[in-house]
N, C-alpha and C positions, 0 to 999 in steps of 0.2 A: 771441344777438343778432347776432353777426358773420355767421353763416350766413344770416340773414334779410336783413341789410344787403347782402350780396354777391349773393344769389340774386334779391332782389326790389327793392332801393332804389338800385343802382348798376349800371353797365354796363362791358363790358371795355374799350372805347376812347372812350366818349362822356363828357365832363366833366359835372359837376352842381354843385350848391351844397349847403352844409351845411343850409341851410333846408329844401331839398327832401328831403334824406335825413331830417331831423328830422321833417318832416310825414309821410313814408312810414312810419317806424317807429312814430310816434304812432298812425297809422291801423291799423296791424296789431297793436299791443298797447295797446288802449283800456282804460279802466276797465270793470268788469262793468256790463253793461246789464241791470237787473232787468226791464225790459219784455220782453226776449227770452226770459225764463225762466231766465236763469243765476242759480244759487243759491250758487255757491262763488266765493270771491274769486280773482281771477286771481294766478298767482304773479308774473308779470311785468306791470308797467303802466309804459308809457314816454310821456312827454309830449314836446312838441316840442323843449324844452331838453334833456332826456335824450337824445333822438335825435341832436341836434347833438353832444352830448358823445360819443355812441357813434361818430359819424363822425370825430371828432378822435382817439378811441382807435384806430380802425382805421387812421388814418395813422400813429400811433405804433407799432402792431404791424407795419406795413409792408404792410398789405392794400390801401391806397388811395394814390394819388399826391396831390400837392398840389392837383390839379384834381378829385380825388374820382372817378377812374376806377381800374380794377384795376391793381395791380402784378402781377408774376409770382406773389407770394404769394396775392394775391386770386384769381388764376386757379387755384391749387392747391386753395384753399377751395371754389371753384366745382366743380372736378373731383371733389373728395372728399366733397362734401355731398349727400346724397340730398333731393329736393324733398318737402316735406310740404304737406299741404292747409291744416293749422291751424298758425300760426306757433309757438305753445307747444310743439308736438311737436318742434321743433328742439332742445329741452332734452335730450331723450333721445338721447344721442349713440350712433352706431354705433361699432363698434371702429375703423374707419378714421378716423372724424371725431375720436374721442378721441386717438388717436395723433398725428394732424395738429396739432390744438389744442395738445396738451401740448408738442409740438416747438416751436411758436411762442411759447407762454407761457414756456417755459424761456429761449428767446432774449430775449424782451422784458422779463421780470420775474424772471429766474433769481435774482438776489441776494434778492429779497423772498420767493421760494418757498423758497430754502434757509433763510432765517432763520425763516420760519414752521415748516418742517420740523423745525428744531432745537428750537424751542419744543414742538411736538407730540410730539417724541421723548421729551420729559421730562414731558409732561402727557397723560393719556388723553382728557380732555375740557376744553372751555373754553366758557363762555357768551358770547354776543355782548354781553350787557350788561356783563359784567366786563371785557371787552377794551376797550369803549368808555370805561369809567370810568377805567381805569389809562392810564399813558403807554405802553402796549403798543407801539403802532404807531409812536410817536415814538422810542422806544429801539431798535426794530428798524432804522428808517432811519438813525438816528445811528450804530448799529453798522456798517451798510453803508458809510457814508461813511468811518468810521475805517478799515476795511479797505482800501478803495480808496486812502485816503491813504498807506497803507503801501507800496502798489504803484507809485506814481508818484514820479518826481524832478523832474517839471516844476513850476517855482516858481509859475506862474500857476494850474495846476490845484490844487496844494496849497493855495494861498491860497483858492481858490474852495470847496474842500472844507472847510477850516477855518471859513470864514464860514457855511457851511451847518450845520455841527455846532453852532457857537455860537449860531446862529439858532434851532435846535431847543431848545437849553438855555434860552434866554432867552424864547422864545415858542412853547410847544408847541401842537399842534392843540387847538382848543377842541372841546366836545362836539357842536356842530353839523357841524364839518368831519370828524371822525374816521369817521363811517359812510361817507363818500365815499372814504375812504382804505382801509378795511377790507373793506367789502362787495365792491368790484370784484375782489379778489384771493381772498378766502376762498370766496365763492359758486362762482366758476369752479373752484377746487380741489376742490370737492365734485362739481361736474358731471363733472370729469375723472377722479374716482374716487380722488383722493389723500386726501380727507377725507370724512367723513359728516356730515350735518346733520339735526337733528330739532327739531321745534317743541315748545316748552314754555311754555304760557301765552302771554305776550306776547314771549317770548325765543326765540333759536335756540341750540342746543347743538351745538357742533362737536366731533367725536371722530375718532379714528384709524380708517383703513381697514386691517383686519387680513387678512394672508395667512399662514395657519398661525400660526408664532410671531413673524412679522415684521409690521411696518406700512409703508404706502407712505412715510410721513414718515421712519421710521427707515432704510428703504432708500435714499431720496434723500439723507438726511444722511450716510450711509455712503458713497455713491457720490461725491457732490460734495465733501464734507469741509469746504471752506472756499471762499472766493472765489477766491483764486489758483488752486486746483485746478480749480474750476468754469470759470474763464476759460480754462484750458489745455485742458480737454476740449472746450469749445465752439469754440475756436480750430481744433481738430482735426476739428470737425463730427461730434461724438459726440451730437448731440441724440437721435437715434433710439435709440442704444444706451442712454442715460440714461433715456429714456421708457419703454422696454420693461422696464428694471429696475424703475422705479418702479411699473408696472403688473403686475409679477410675471409677465411672459410669457417663455416659454423660446424662445430663438432659436439659430440656427446661422449661421456666417458664410457669406458667398456664396462658392461654388466654381464656377468656370467650367465644370468637367467634369460637374458635376451639375445646376446651375441656369441653364445657358446658354438653354435654350428658354423657360423662365419669364421671364427677363429680356427676351428678345426680344419676347414677347407683351405684356409690361408695357409696354415702350417704344413698341410700335406703338399701344397703346391710348391712353397719355397723350399721345403725339405727335398722334394724330388729333383728340383733344379740344382741344388748344391751337391747332392750325393752323386751326381754324375761325375764330378771332378776329384772326389776324395772318399775315404772310407769313414771319416767322422766329420760331422758337420758343426761348425762354430756356432755356439749358441747366440753369440752376438750378431751373426749373420741373420739368423732366424728372427731375433728381436727387431732389427731394422727392417728387414724385408716385410715381415708380417705387420708391423706398425705402419708402414707406408701403404701397404695393400689395404688394410681395413680403413685407413684414413681417407684414401682416394675412392674407394669402392663404396663405403657405407658411412663415411664421416665419423667413424668411431676411433676415439683417441686411446690407444693402448699403452700400458706402462710395462716396463721390463718385469716387474713383479707379477703382472697377469700372465705373461707368457711363461715364466719360470714356474709359476703356480700350475699352469696347464701341463708342463713337462713333469712336474712332481706327481700330478694326478695320474699321468700315464704310467710313471714308474711304480706307483702304488698299486695300481690295478693289474699291471703286466710286468712285474719285476724282472722277469727273464727276457723280456722283449725289448727293454730300454737300457741302454748302457751309457754311462756318463764317464768322461775323463777330465781330470783337473788340470789346471795350469800350475806354474811354479809357486804360486801362492796358496795352493790347495783349494782354489775356487773352481767350481763347475765351469768348464769352458767349452766342452765339446759334448755331442750326443750322437748315439747311433741308434736307430729304430730299426727293428727286424722287418724284412719284407712281408712277413705274415701280419704283423700289427699294422704296417703301412696300408695293406690291402683292406684290413678292417676299417681303418680310419677313413679310407676312400669310399666306403659304402655309407649308406644312409641309415643302417641299423646299429649305430654305435651307442652304447649305453653312456649315460653321463658319468664323468669322472669324478673322483673324490675332490672335494672343494680345496682350493688353493687359497693364496692371500687374496683378499677383497681389493676392489678398485681403489687406486690412490686418488687424492684430490687434485684438482686442476690448479694451475698457477693462480 
């Protein structure tokens, strides 16, 4: 849904309204039309209310601004998503799309994914019906709040977390609410390859994705371990490293002496895509797009320091051709590369740049 929302229902710099997005998604995912000859029920049906909820979720994931145009993350989704003629074809993710979406799901819903992986590490299968009947999702969310309660010393935050825990204990989700809490995370985890889903009568059966003797859930549980460990990894921007482990992809760390040309070509590609919509390109966009590109194309794991070191090298060699702009914290946030330098970088006769920071270690 996010891909369709970005590619077809919103724009890079032009604001819109939730109602307009809701109408757009509803038009692209209508109910089956028997008169047109469709005999199979659609997997996804979105009405206007569901489309508006999708717009809100896109904001929560950081894909859209408050005025519903793209953030730099929305630009990454646009760059990494192939256009399809049929909206439902977006469900079949490419390797690049899967890596990108898993990276953003880990950031937005990492604690929930961790707890679900802990559950499936101990259960081979689980039916949707049984999960809805139990307090499964209530207990997961309560556990998450308890772990964050242990991490904070702030009195106001501790009070808020305690109130939420007590609230779940006193008033759990009812049966009508639980599907809206379970489906938006379990179904995407299946689309991302972390779990499998099969239909059984009027129920859905969720099961582990196996890689030899391992499962994606087990790998993620072992990698993230717990919420403090997860927060530490994500603070160090290890999203792509965690994602590749969960998807059972072999990688090697970025090495300037080996992968310089690949990084240069990737940077030129993603920069040219982004500069069409703005005069300055967010460095965060370049980091995520180039990281995913090298990962899927060459199995190379790039770190933010590698990319920022590359940009530093450009600036040192051609200081008049590279402009940076800082954010409110005084940190470099945007870059502008001149057309002349971009043409040089696009050629094969580019001299080596001054060395930047070396490759960081893996998890």
